N, C-alpha and C positions, 0 to 999 in steps of 0.2 A: 301546888302540884309541889311534890317532893321527888328529886330529881333520884335517877337510876344512872351508877356511874361504877364499872368494878374496876376498882385500884388494878395499877398494875403489878402492886408485891402484895396481894391480899396472899394469905398462909403463910405468906413468909415470915420470920421472927423477927420479932422487934430490937432486936439487938444488932446495932448497924453491922457490924463487921460479919458476924453471920449470915445477914441478911443480902450483903453482898455477896459472899460464896454461893448461897442458894441460888441467887439470878441470874450468876454465872455457869452454876453448873442446867440452871434449864433452859439456858436460851437455844444451845442445843438440840434441845432433844420436843424440845414444845409442839414443834410441826411434823416431828416424823412420824411415820402413818399409824393409823389407829390397826390394829388387829383386835379384833373382837371374840374371843374363842368360844364362849358361853353364854347365852344369853335368850331371849324370849322373843323377838321380835319378831313379827307372822310375815313370812316369805309371801305371802301375796305381796306383799307392798310393792317388791321386788320384781316379782315377775309378772303383774301390769301396770306397773308403774303409774298407776290412775293416780290423779289429787288425792290429797286428807282433806278427808269430808271436811270439817270446822275446826278450832282453836279446842272447844273442847271433845271432842273424839280424838286429835292429837295432843293435848296433854293432858287431862283429866279422866276420863274414863278406862283409859287403860292405865293406868299409873296408880299402882294401889300406896305406894309410899305418900302420896297425896290423900288420896280420899279415904285412908284409914287415918290420919291424924282427924280430918273435918268429922267421918264419922264418929272421932273419940267424947268432940264438944257438941255433939247431939244434931249435926246433921244427917238426914237418912239418906242411905245411898240412891233408894228411888230417885229422890232428888237431883244426885249428881248423874242419873244416865248407866248407871251400872247393872247391864243386863239381870235377868231373872232367869232361872233354870228352866221354868214352865214358860218361858215367851210372855207371863203378865207386863202391862205396861208398864212401865216406868216414866221419868222425864224425858221429853225427845225434840224440846224446843233447846240447844246448844248454847242459844246467846241467857237465858235463864240459868243454863248449869256455869255459865263465864262469871255471871255475876253473883252466883253463890261462892265462887269460889276468891273473887273479889272481896268479897265482904266478913271471909275468914282468911285472909291471906295471913295477917297478923300471928294466925296460930302457927306459920310454919317458921318464925323466925328462930335463928339460932342451930337449925335442922337443916343436913344435906340436901332436901327438898330444895331449900327455897336459893341455897346456894346455884343447884343447878338449873331452878325454875329462871332465876335471875342472870345465869350466861346464859340462857336461848334467849329471852326474851334483847339484851343489850345484842349479842352478836349475832345473831341468826336471825332475828327482826327488825333491829335496831332501836328501839322503844327508849327513851330517855327517861321518864319519870315513870317510877313507884305500881306498881297494879295497888289501886285502892279501890272505895266503891267508885269517887268519881272520876278516875279512871277507867272503870270496869267496859265501858262501849267503846273508849277509842285504841287500849290492846283490841277488843276484840274485829273490829272493823279493818285494825291495820294487819293482824296475823291471818283473819279471812282472808282479804284481798292479795295478801302476798301466794296463798296455800292457792289461787285459781293460776299462778302463773307457773310456766314452766321450768322454772330457776326452783322451785320450792317441790315438785315433785323426788317420790322414792330416791328415784336413780341417781339425779342432780346434784341432793342431799350427799348421799353416797360417796358421792366422785369429791362435792366443795370440800367435805372434811376427811380427806383424805383414807377414806376407812381401804385399807388394802383387802383385808377380809371378814366376814362377818360369818360367824355360827348359830344357827336358831334351834329350836328343840324338839322334836317329834316322837308321836309312841310310835313302836312299830308294827302300829294299827295304820300310821297314815301313806297315803296312796306314795306320798312326796311329788304330786303332781306341779305343785308351782316348781320346787327345784329342779324337775324336768323343763317345765317353761320358761325356766331363764337360763338354763343351760342351750336351751334349744333359740333363746331369741334373738343369738351374737350379742348383747351385751358384755361389755369385758369386766364390768363387777363379783369381785368371788363371792357366793353366800352360799354355805356349807348346811347340813345338817348336825344334828348329833341324834346317839339313838339314845331312848331314856326307858326304859323297859320295867316301870314302875305300874302299871296299869296292867302288864298280865305277868307279874313277877310278883306283886304283895298280895297276896291273900286278902289283905283288909282292907284292899284300896276297892273305893265302890263300884259298883259292876264287876266286878273280876269274873265270875263265869263266864257271863257274856263274853266278856274281852278275849277269855280262854280260847272259847268256842270260835272267834272271829280270828282270833290268831293260827288257829290252825288252817281256816280257811286261805286266808291270804299269805302262809308259809307255804301251804299247799302242802303239810304234813298232820299226822296224826297225833293228836298231841292228849291222845289218852296214855300215853305208856312215857315214861320220864324218858326213855331215846329218842322218841321225836318231837316231845316238850325241848328238850334242847338241840335238835338241827332243828327244829322250829328257827331258833333264837339265832343260832346260828346263819340258815339261810338271809333272814331278813336283814341281819349283820351285814353280811354281803350284800344285800339291794340297798340298805343306807350308805355302805363305803363309795356305792356303785355315785350314789347324789354326793358325792366327797366328805362323807363323814369321815372323822379321823378321830372319834371320840364318843365315848360312852358317859351315861351321867344316872346317877343313883341317887335319888330323893329319902333315903332309910331317914327312919327314927332315930335308930343308933348306928355305932360303927361295929358292930357283931358281925363275927364271921364263923362257920361251921366249916369240915371239911368230913365229911359223913363217909364211912362205907359205901360202896356202892348200893348194898341190898338198904339198907337204913335209909339211904336216898329214895330210893324209888319205892320203900312204903311211906314213906313220910308224903311223897307228893299225890300216893294213892288215896292218902288222906285227904289231903290238898282240894284231889277233884271230886271227894265225897261232899263237900263241903263243910263250914262248923268247925271248923280246927280251931284249939283254946288259941290265947292270944301266945301263950311259949309257943308251941307248935309255931302259926305263922313267923314269928322273930327266927325261930329255927331255919325255916325256908327260904327267908329272904337272906340269913346268914349265910346256908350254903350256897344260893345263889348266886352274891357275892364272888364266892370262892371258885363259880363256873365260870362266872365272867371273866374274873379274870384267867382262867386257864383259857377261854375261848383268844383272849386280849395277848395271848403270849405265842396264840395261831395267827391272830389278821392285824396283830399291828398295834388297833386299837387304842388309844389312852383311857382311862378308869378314871372318871371324878365322883366321889363321894361326898354329899350333903350332908351331913347329920347332923343333930343336935335340935332340932326342931319341934314343937308338937305343931305339924300344920293342923289348918282347918277349926282354930281351940275352938269358936263361936259355932256353937251349932245351928243357932240360926240363922245365922249368915250363911252358912254353907248349905241348908236347905232351901234358902231364897235364891243367893247367886250364886253359887259354886263354887267350886275351890279356889283358891291362890288369889284369896278379896283380903288381904291383909292381916289376916288371922293366926299366921304360923307367931310361939311365941317361942324364945330361946329355952333348952331345957339342957341341964347337966350332963356330959356326953363323958364318955372313959374310951381309949384307944390301945394301949397299952394290952391288957390283955384279950380285946373285943379281936382285936387284928392278928393275933398269933397265930391263931389256924392256919389262916392265907398267905401268911407270913412264914411259917415254917415250910409249907408246901412253894410260895411265889418269889418270898422276900430277895434270894440273892438271884433271881431271874430277869438278866437285862433287859429282856424281852419285854418284859412290863413295865408300865410307867403306871402308877395309881397316886391319885392326887388328891389330898386329904384338905377339907374343909369345915369350919366348925363355927358357933354362936357360942362357943363357952372357949370364952375367949381367955380363962385361968387353964385351959388346955395347954397352952401356947411353948408355954417355958416347961411346964410340968410333962409333956407326951410327945406332942407333936413335933416342936423343934428337936428334942432329944432321936428321937424316934426317921425323921427325916437326915439328921444326922449321923444316922446309922447305913441304913438298909438303903440300896443302891436302886428299889423299883421304887423310891416315895419321896414324893414333891408335897409342897406346903402350897397351896392355893392361898390368892389374898382376902381380905375379909370382907364378909360377905352379908348381903340383907340388913341386919340392925346397924353390923359393925362398916360398911361400904361408906366413910365419914371421914375427914382430918384426924380425929381423935383416934377413933378407931385403924388406922391406917398406922397412926404414932405408935399407938399402942401395940398394932403389930409386931411393928419392926424389932421395937424395945426388944420386946419378950421373945422373937423365934431368932433375929441373928446372932446372940454373943453364940448359939447352940447350932442352928441350923445354918448360918449365913448365910450369904444372899443367892449363893445359885444352888440350892435346893430349895428354892421359892422360884412362883412362873411369872414371874411379871404380874399384870392386872387384868381382870376383864367386870366387865359390869353388868351382867346377868340381870339387862331388862327390858322391861317388855315396853319402856317410853325410849321411840328412834332417838330424839334429839339430843334426850339425856346422857346418850354415848360420848359426842364431842366433853360436851360438858364433866363426865364423871371421870373421864382418862384425864382433862387439865388440872381435876382436882388430883388423881394417884400420881400423874406427874411433879407435881408441887414439894405434895407431900412429903416424897421421895428424897428430892433436891434437897429439903429443910432435917431429914432425916439425917444425909448426907454431910449438908451443910457442919449439922453438929460435930461431926465426928472429925471433918479436916481443920474447924477451930478450935479443937481439943488436943490435935497432933495425934488422931489415932488415924489415920489416913490422909496419904498425900491428897493432895489434890487433881491429880493425873490419873491417879487409881478412882476416883472420886468420879471423873469425868464417863470411863468406862463404863463402869456399876450404872450409873444413872441411865447409860443406854440401854445396857443390859436389861435392868429390870424395867423400859418405857417396850422395849423392840425386840432384843435378839430369845431372852429367857422365853416369852410367850410364843416364837415359832417355832422354838426350839421343843419345850414341853411337849405340845400341843402335834405336833411334827408335820404343821403350815409349809 
């Protein structure tokens, strides 16, 4: 059996001098608390504190980073136990699902998923052999036995890995009962929500008309009028703030914004209500609503996050059978300078607003995003996400964004994950890679080492708390 061992200098430079600097920078920050301000973990885990069901449900079924790679090599999602939209049966035997991962684990070589999973196997479950077909049952039995013990319940793991705060992401239609249960339980762990209005803001979102009807009901507003619709958002944002939310999140296909005269906005909303808007009208409405969300943020203090640049749910067959967010989001070219101008013309100098920009279009880092964030006081740059949440993606981000945007116009790291145990693994990668970048600046006499230590702490802990008002 091949051994599994995590090298203490993994990801650090091969050059001895620079590696020593990176190691010195890493040691003081490696155990700082984890602040996870944006993600998709299930708040029910922390509300009920029930044991995770089995290794497959913990590490495979919710993690599209893992199952998308297997799917690309011909493994059906049904065989991996991914739930279907209509409830039709898929593989229900978790051991069979686990053996499939073991059979195909070699497909993850060189990927971030392999690094994260190996960290979980070695650090969390103390396994010392590689996952392969011959060790599949050993892995399954070891992890399954651990999950049955109190030390591996969600709250215990939250505390063990020093998570200071974690933000989940919910639709405006969500009653947030799990967040209420957490608050009323007496547990000291901090789990907050984030306001993701896409289902009631995007006319091209599946079920938009029904969602809008429910939105009016839960908000207690008449959403048949533009005024009532905006009030409904304001009411639900207040409800989310009461549940701890400090941020909103917007998964728009583009960064396009608009600032229409009120009469034009009312007329556009009337067309949206009637249904059948053109793609251009849907984009105009999304753009107008980004500006409306910015206006609301100046009033209630919620930080905005914008995640454009993804052709979401690209695989129509997978979307129809398994639903959204099943690994088929594909990066597309994105433009920011002209797209954001209407919003920035109105709010770009208003310090009450904070807008965090993400991208899947890496070319925009140095061309657009860093220059924008290096000027407008309301803008900050989010870390690499989705495909670029990787050692090389993090390196490219720092190289392209730092010269113009600096370190302090970025917001640290967020893991953006549905797989709970990948959170400490991902944060460790980010901390190491930031130290690698800083070590090179020190070695090249571009940054004093004492200042590099200050920056390393800021990138790990201070900036994320400030940016998300946590």
